[in-house]
Every structure is written in C-alpha cells, then in structure tokens.
C-alpha positions as CSV (number, residue, x, y, z in Angstrom):
1,M,23.4,-66.3,-46.4
2,P,26.5,-66.0,-48.5
3,I,29.8,-67.3,-47.2
4,A,30.8,-65.0,-44.3
5,N,34.0,-63.1,-43.7
6,L,35.7,-64.3,-40.6
7,R,36.8,-60.9,-39.1
8,P,33.5,-59.5,-37.6
9,F,32.9,-62.8,-35.8
10,L,36.4,-63.0,-34.3
11,E,36.0,-59.4,-33.1
12,D,32.6,-60.2,-31.5
13,A,34.1,-63.4,-29.9
14,R,36.9,-61.3,-28.4
15,K,34.5,-58.7,-27.1
16,N,32.0,-61.1,-25.6
17,R,34.3,-63.9,-24.3
18,Y,33.4,-66.8,-26.5
19,C,35.2,-68.6,-29.2
20,L,34.1,-69.7,-32.7
21,G,33.9,-73.4,-33.3
22,C,35.9,-74.7,-36.3
23,F,35.1,-78.2,-37.5
24,N,36.5,-80.3,-40.4
25,V,34.0,-81.0,-43.2
26,F,34.7,-83.0,-46.3
27,N,31.4,-84.4,-47.6
28,I,27.7,-83.6,-47.6
29,E,27.1,-85.5,-44.3
30,T,29.8,-83.8,-42.3
31,L,28.8,-80.4,-43.8
32,E,25.1,-80.8,-43.0
33,G,25.9,-82.0,-39.5
34,A,27.9,-78.8,-38.8
35,V,25.3,-76.6,-40.4
36,E,22.4,-78.2,-38.5
37,A,24.3,-77.6,-35.2
38,A,24.8,-74.0,-36.1
39,I,21.1,-73.6,-37.0
40,N,20.0,-75.3,-33.8
41,L,22.2,-73.1,-31.6
42,R,21.8,-70.0,-33.7
43,T,25.5,-69.3,-34.0
44,P,28.1,-68.9,-36.7
45,V,30.4,-71.8,-37.5
46,V,33.7,-72.3,-39.3
47,C,33.7,-75.1,-41.8
48,A,37.3,-76.2,-42.2
49,V,38.7,-78.1,-45.2
50,Y,41.9,-79.8,-44.0
51,E,44.3,-80.0,-46.8
52,P,45.2,-83.7,-46.5
53,Q,41.5,-84.6,-46.6
54,L,41.2,-83.0,-50.1
55,K,41.9,-86.5,-51.4
56,Y,38.3,-87.3,-50.5
57,S,36.8,-84.3,-52.3
58,D,37.7,-81.9,-55.1
59,L,38.3,-78.4,-53.7
60,E,36.3,-76.5,-56.3
61,T,33.4,-78.9,-56.2
62,F,33.2,-79.0,-52.5
63,S,33.5,-75.3,-52.0
64,S,30.6,-74.8,-54.5
65,L,28.6,-77.2,-52.3
66,V,29.4,-75.2,-49.1
67,K,28.4,-72.0,-50.8
68,D,25.2,-73.4,-52.1
69,V,24.3,-74.7,-48.6
70,S,25.3,-71.4,-47.0
71,N,23.0,-69.5,-49.3
72,K,20.0,-71.6,-48.1
73,V,20.5,-71.1,-44.3
74,N,20.1,-68.2,-41.9
75,V,23.3,-68.6,-39.9
76,P,26.8,-67.5,-41.1
77,L,29.2,-70.1,-42.4
78,V,32.9,-69.3,-42.8
79,L,34.8,-71.4,-45.3
80,H,38.3,-72.1,-44.0
81,L,41.4,-73.8,-45.5
82,D,43.2,-75.6,-42.7
83,H,47.0,-76.3,-42.4
84,A,47.9,-75.6,-46.0
85,T,51.5,-76.5,-46.8
86,E,51.7,-75.0,-50.3
87,V,51.1,-71.4,-51.5
88,S,49.3,-72.9,-54.5
89,S,46.7,-74.4,-52.1
90,I,46.1,-70.9,-50.7
91,V,45.7,-69.4,-54.1
92,N,43.3,-72.1,-55.2
93,A,41.2,-71.7,-52.1
94,V,40.9,-67.9,-52.6
95,K,39.8,-68.6,-56.2
96,C,37.2,-71.0,-54.9
97,G,35.7,-68.4,-52.5
98,F,37.3,-69.4,-49.1
99,T,37.1,-66.6,-46.6
100,S,39.7,-67.8,-44.1
101,L,43.1,-69.4,-44.7
102,M,45.7,-71.1,-42.6
103,Y,49.3,-71.6,-43.8
104,D,51.8,-74.0,-42.2
105,G,54.4,-74.2,-44.9
106,P,56.4,-77.3,-45.7
107,V,57.3,-79.6,-42.8
108,G,60.7,-79.0,-41.3
109,I,61.5,-75.5,-42.6
110,S,63.5,-73.2,-40.3
111,F,61.8,-70.4,-38.3
112,K,63.5,-67.8,-40.5
113,E,62.2,-69.5,-43.7
114,K,58.7,-69.9,-42.2
115,I,58.6,-66.2,-41.5
116,K,59.6,-65.4,-45.1
117,R,57.0,-67.8,-46.6
118,T,54.2,-66.8,-44.3
119,R,54.8,-63.1,-44.9
120,Q,54.4,-63.8,-48.7
121,V,51.2,-65.6,-48.1
122,A,49.9,-62.9,-45.8
123,E,50.5,-60.3,-48.5
124,I,48.6,-62.4,-51.0
125,V,45.7,-63.0,-48.7
126,H,45.5,-59.4,-47.4
127,S,45.5,-58.1,-51.0
128,V,42.0,-59.6,-51.4
129,G,40.8,-58.5,-48.0
130,L,40.9,-61.9,-46.2
131,M,42.5,-63.1,-43.0
132,V,45.4,-65.5,-42.6
133,E,46.3,-67.8,-39.7
134,A,49.6,-69.5,-39.0
135,E,51.0,-71.9,-36.4
136,V,54.0,-71.0,-34.2
137,G,55.8,-73.8,-32.4
138,Y,54.6,-77.2,-33.3
139,I,51.3,-78.8,-32.3
140,T,52.1,-82.5,-32.1
141,R,50.0,-85.4,-33.4
142,M,48.7,-88.5,-31.6
143,G,50.4,-91.7,-32.7
144,L,53.3,-89.7,-34.2
145,D,55.0,-87.4,-31.8
146,E,52.6,-86.6,-29.0
147,G,55.4,-87.3,-26.4
148,S,57.2,-84.2,-27.5
149,A,54.3,-81.8,-27.0
150,E,56.0,-79.9,-24.2
151,A,59.3,-79.6,-26.1
152,N,57.5,-78.0,-29.0
153,L,55.7,-75.3,-27.1
154,T,55.5,-71.8,-28.5
155,N,57.9,-69.3,-27.0
156,A,56.1,-66.1,-26.3
157,K,59.0,-64.0,-27.6
158,S,59.2,-66.0,-30.8
159,A,55.4,-65.7,-31.2
160,A,55.6,-61.9,-30.9
161,E,58.4,-61.8,-33.4
162,F,56.6,-64.0,-35.8
163,V,53.4,-62.0,-35.7
164,E,55.3,-58.7,-36.2
165,E,57.4,-60.0,-39.1
166,T,54.7,-61.8,-41.0
167,G,51.6,-59.6,-40.4
168,I,49.3,-62.5,-39.8
169,D,45.8,-61.9,-38.3
170,I,45.4,-65.2,-36.3
171,L,48.1,-67.0,-34.3
172,A,47.8,-70.7,-33.5
173,P,50.3,-71.2,-30.7
174,A,51.5,-74.6,-29.5
175,I,50.5,-74.5,-25.9
176,G,50.2,-78.2,-25.1
177,S,47.2,-79.4,-27.1
178,I,47.7,-82.5,-29.3
179,H,46.1,-83.3,-32.6
180,G,44.1,-86.5,-32.6
181,L,43.8,-87.0,-28.8
182,T,40.6,-88.9,-28.0
183,E,40.6,-88.3,-24.2
184,Q,40.6,-84.9,-22.6
185,K,44.0,-85.2,-21.0
186,A,46.0,-82.5,-22.8
187,T,47.8,-80.1,-20.4
188,L,47.6,-76.5,-21.7
189,N,50.3,-74.1,-20.6
190,I,47.9,-71.3,-19.5
191,K,50.8,-69.1,-18.4
192,M,52.3,-69.2,-21.8
193,L,49.0,-68.4,-23.4
194,E,48.6,-65.4,-21.2
195,Q,52.2,-64.2,-22.1
196,I,51.4,-64.6,-25.8
197,R,48.2,-62.6,-25.5
198,N,50.0,-59.8,-23.7
199,M,52.8,-59.7,-26.3
200,T,50.7,-59.9,-29.4
201,D,47.7,-58.1,-30.7
202,C,46.3,-60.7,-33.1
203,F,43.5,-63.2,-32.6
204,L,44.4,-66.5,-31.1
205,S,43.3,-70.0,-32.3
206,L,43.4,-73.3,-30.4
207,H,44.1,-76.5,-32.4
208,G,43.8,-80.0,-31.1
209,G,40.7,-79.0,-29.1
210,S,39.4,-82.6,-28.9
211,G,41.8,-83.4,-26.1
212,V,41.2,-80.4,-23.9
213,D,39.0,-80.5,-20.8
214,D,36.0,-78.1,-20.9
215,N,37.1,-76.3,-17.7
216,V,40.5,-75.6,-19.4
217,I,38.7,-74.5,-22.6
218,G,36.9,-71.9,-20.5
219,R,40.1,-70.6,-19.0
220,A,41.7,-70.4,-22.4
221,I,38.8,-68.4,-23.8
222,D,39.0,-66.0,-20.9
223,L,42.7,-65.6,-21.7
224,G,42.2,-64.8,-25.4
225,I,41.4,-67.9,-27.4
226,N,38.9,-66.7,-30.1
227,K,38.6,-69.7,-32.3
228,A,38.9,-73.4,-31.5
229,S,39.3,-76.5,-33.8
230,V,37.8,-79.9,-33.1
231,Y,37.7,-83.0,-35.3
232,T,38.7,-86.2,-33.6
233,R,36.1,-85.9,-30.9
234,V,33.3,-85.2,-33.4
235,S,34.5,-88.0,-35.7
236,A,34.6,-90.5,-32.9
237,V,30.9,-89.9,-32.1
238,A,30.0,-90.4,-35.8
239,V,32.0,-93.6,-36.0
240,K,30.5,-94.9,-32.8
241,N,27.0,-94.3,-34.2
242,L,27.9,-96.3,-37.2
243,K,29.3,-99.2,-35.2
244,D,26.2,-99.3,-32.9
245,L,23.9,-99.4,-35.9
246,L,25.9,-102.1,-37.7
247,S,26.0,-104.2,-34.5
248,R,22.1,-104.3,-34.4
249,E,21.2,-104.6,-38.1
250,S,22.4,-104.4,-41.7
251,P,21.0,-101.0,-42.7
252,D,20.8,-99.3,-46.0
253,L,23.8,-97.1,-46.9
254,A,21.5,-94.0,-46.7
255,V,20.7,-94.8,-43.1
256,L,24.4,-95.2,-42.3
257,L,25.2,-91.9,-43.8
258,N,22.4,-90.3,-41.8
259,E,24.0,-91.5,-38.6
260,V,27.2,-89.8,-39.6
261,R,25.3,-86.5,-39.9
262,N,23.5,-87.0,-36.6
263,G,26.7,-87.9,-34.8
264,Y,28.5,-84.8,-36.2
265,R,25.6,-82.5,-35.4
266,D,25.3,-83.8,-31.8
267,M,28.9,-83.5,-30.8
268,I,29.4,-80.1,-32.6
269,E,26.5,-78.8,-30.6
270,N,28.2,-80.1,-27.5
271,R,31.4,-78.3,-28.4
272,L,29.7,-75.1,-29.3
273,K,28.1,-75.0,-25.9
274,A,31.6,-75.5,-24.3
275,F,32.9,-72.6,-26.4
276,R,30.0,-70.4,-25.2
277,S,29.0,-70.0,-28.8
278,V,25.3,-70.1,-28.4
279,N,22.6,-67.7,-29.6
280,I,25.2,-65.4,-31.2
281,C,22.7,-64.8,-34.0
282,S,19.8,-64.2,-31.7
283,F,17.3,-61.4,-32.5
284,Q,19.1,-59.0,-30.2
285,S,22.5,-59.5,-32.0
286,N,23.6,-57.7,-35.1
287,V,27.0,-59.4,-35.6
288,C,25.4,-62.0,-37.9
289,Q,24.2,-59.2,-40.2
290,L,27.7,-57.8,-40.8
291,S,29.7,-58.0,-44.0
292,F,28.8,-61.3,-45.6
293,S,31.0,-60.8,-48.6
294,S,34.7,-60.8,-49.2
295,S,36.1,-57.4,-50.1
296,Y,37.3,-58.6,-53.4
297,T,33.7,-58.8,-54.8
298,G,34.1,-55.1,-55.6
299,K,30.9,-54.2,-53.8
300,E,30.3,-52.4,-50.6
301,T,28.4,-53.9,-47.7
302,L,26.1,-51.8,-45.5
303,P,25.3,-52.8,-42.0
304,G,22.3,-55.2,-42.0
305,Q,22.7,-55.9,-45.7
306,A,23.9,-59.2,-47.1
307,L,25.7,-59.4,-50.4
308,T,26.4,-62.4,-52.5
309,V,29.8,-63.8,-53.4
310,D,29.9,-64.6,-57.1
311,S,30.8,-68.1,-58.1
312,P,34.3,-68.7,-59.5
313,T,32.8,-70.6,-62.4
314,Q,31.1,-67.4,-63.5
315,P,33.6,-64.7,-62.6
316,D,32.6,-61.0,-62.6
317,D,35.1,-58.1,-62.8
318,G,35.8,-58.4,-59.1
319,F,36.8,-62.0,-59.3
320,E,39.0,-61.3,-62.4
321,R,40.7,-58.6,-60.4
322,V,41.5,-60.9,-57.5
323,V,43.0,-63.5,-59.9
324,D,45.1,-60.8,-61.6
325,E,46.3,-59.5,-58.2
326,I,47.3,-62.9,-56.9
327,T,49.1,-63.7,-60.1
328,K,51.1,-60.4,-59.9
329,R,52.0,-61.0,-56.3
330,I,53.2,-64.6,-56.9
331,M,55.3,-63.5,-59.9
332,S,56.8,-60.7,-57.8
333,T,57.6,-63.2,-55.0
334,L,59.2,-65.6,-57.4
335,K,61.4,-62.9,-58.9
336,E,62.6,-61.8,-55.4
337,S,63.3,-65.4,-54.3
C-alpha cells in the first residue's frame, strides 16, 4: 500500500474508541520492527521521524525507504514528522511525501508567537491536503526538567484558543506525561483532558506514552485520545535484547541488528494491544481501504481503491504544484512578517 493519509484512521479511532500507535523509526531495523508489528496485528501504524534523530539518517533517503516498504505490505503506514522546530523541516517533509506533520516551533517562544508561527505552518500543510499537529503547554523531558511537569500542564482555555487561532487538526496537550520516562509512573490530569476534549473539536494526541500505565491509557482513550506516541519503552526492550545477547556470546553484527528489530516488534505489538489497535484492517473493516494518497497527487481516490504517491525524485504535475504552492505561501508569509 502507498503511504496513507492520517485523517481516515483518526476518524475511525475516534468512532471506535482506540488510538493509533505512533513509534519513532530511524533505520531499517526500527522500521521493519514497526511494520512487522502492524502486519501481525492487522492494524495501521504511524511511523514517526523525530527531527533530532535525522542526524542518523537523511530525510529524503529514509522517506524513500519507508515508501518502498509501504508499497510492499498490506497494512497502512502513515509517515509522520515529529516535533519539528523549523518551517523548513515541514516543507522538506511534505516534499518527501510525509502525510502527517507536527510543528513545535523554536524553544522558548511566547504563546502569541507560537500561535502566529503555527498558523502559518497550518496554512502551508492544509494547502496540500494534509494534517498538522501541535503541542500546547510543555511536555517535559526525563533528565532535563521532569520535575516541572505539573507546572507546564496545558490550560483548557488556552488550548481552545490555540486550536481556534491556528486551525490545527491534532492537539498534543501537556497533561502530565513525560518524554523519556522508563517506568509507568506518570500522573495524567484526566480532568484536564476531559475539559480540553469538551472545549475543542480537534483530534487529541498523547506524547510521552512510555511512562503511562495501561489502565490510565485506557481512560485517556475513552476521554478522546486518538493517537499515542511511544519510543523510550520500545527502545529499552531493543537495547535489553542486545545486552542479553552480548552477555552470552560475541555475535555477528547482522544477528545484533536482528535483535533490534525483534525487540522493536515485540514491544510495539504490546503497545498496540494497550491502545486497542488490533484487527483494524480485518476482513470486516473498510477503513484500511480509504484514501491511500495525499490530495496533492492531483488524482481522485474512490472507496476501496488504492492510489500511488509519486516519488519526489520523479515529480509529476501534482508534485510540481505542491512545490509551487508551498513556495508561494512561504514567500507570502515572509512578506507579511
């Protein structure tokens, strides 16, 4: 299947009370681990490229790899850019065929400035028929500022203002989860989540999912979480597999890399089950047959019909149009600034 558009799966997740699993991938082993888990559980999966991890892989090269793998499997893969701080990263990701984009903006900018920048990004992303996600409040990071998680919680009123002013599709509220937490000890502010759900109409995304207990995850899904991100917990299993193998023998590098894939696959399957994201692409379901192309291909998609997304290295007229449209919008934004 070609890279999938995120929207129909978020809509299905909202309707059927599960959440999409979003997992960091940055090389062939992590990608194949995520894909094998999706195949085994017959469910869509979001493959997230975390902007700081691009130092391990070139964006265009890796996105081509994901698209190639996606075309060879029978479950939908969404290609997502996570926590982008620069507009240029968003533009490059769209050019490379990403179908979901998250914009944080530069660290430390004011709420007013973040609204302005995020609105500009939303206009660019929406012009090519894709969805944009943004964080409100601040989701703290283990080993850096985890002690201030409660002080950085999202205010429901501010969340509603941010969604209204920016036009984003997916909101990632800071409700108590912590990036990089290895134990499931995060305390989610469930009441705040409920208030945010009631005051906004966009989809809701949970980040820092590694540190959240499964029972709390279930409550969060019931209260509107449609997408959840996990990396630390998956990475920890892969690393443990490597350590265990190295403690017993001196294996070939290929064997070590295979353990990374196995560890990734096993924990992602574990998380997908916790997210209730199992058998979504079963024979009875039709959501996995919906709109497998971004709207900027210039082609229509009929229910049950899959379309291909042309490679950026061999652009068709649709791709040229999206580049022109993005360029015009960026130039317009620069003139207004």
